[in-house]
N, C-alpha and C positions, 0 to 999 in steps of 0.2 A: 437114328431110329430108336424108338422105345417100344417095349413090349411087356405084357403081363399075362399071366395065366389066371383063369377063373373057372369055377365049376358052374354049369348051366343047371339051374333048379326049376326051370319052367317045366310043367307037367308033361308036355309033349315034345320037349326039346326045341330045336330051331325049325319049327313048321312055318306055315305061311304067315301067320300074324306076327310072331316074333321076328321072322326074317324081314318082313316089311318095315318093322320098327328100326331094325338095324340099318337098313338101306336108307331110311328117312334121316336118321341121325348122321350116318357116315356121309351122306350126300352134302351136308352142310359145312364140310371141312375140305380144305385144299389138299391136305395130306393124302397119301396113298394109305389106305387102311385095309389090312388083311386079317382074316380069321384062319387060324391053323388048327386042324383037328386030325389026329392020327396020320400024320405025314401028308395030309392034303391041305392045300391052301386055296382060299377063295377071296376074291375082291369083295369087301364089305359093302361096296356100292352096287353090287349086282345081286338081285333077289334070287335069280337062278343059281348063281354061284354059291350063295350062302345056303340055300335049301339043299343043294347037291352034296353038301358035306355030310348030311344025315346025322347031325348031332342029336343025341338023345338026353333025356333028363339024367342028371348025375354025372355027366361026362365033362371032362376038363377040356377047355379050348384055350388057345393063346391068341391074343389080339395084339397086332403090331401096327404101328403108325410111323410113317416116315414123311416129313415135310415141314413146312414152316409153322404149322399149328399142331404139330404131333403131340405135344404134351396135353393140350386141351382135348384133342381128339380122343386119345387113349383114356383120359379121365372120364369123359362123357360116355364112352362106349362101355367102360367097366360099370359105371353108375347104371347104364341101361340094363346090363345083365343082372346086376344086383337087384333091381327093381322088378325082375321077371318081365322085362320088355314093356313096361308101362311108359308110354310117351306122354 
């Protein structure tokens, strides 16, 4: 398992559009990918799970990946957050 923390700088946090981008990218990997925010964990492949975290702009999240392609999955998810969820 690999994980990394990062600050979300998207103006409205992880609302519908960014959550959709997360699910789209996460769905391309075999690894289990989770987002952790304030002791809550959500499957990054579930739009409802990601949105239910309620992540706001300027807040820190941790992304963890576990599986055969975990390194690439984590790298791509971090790139997505850094790009403000531009797919």
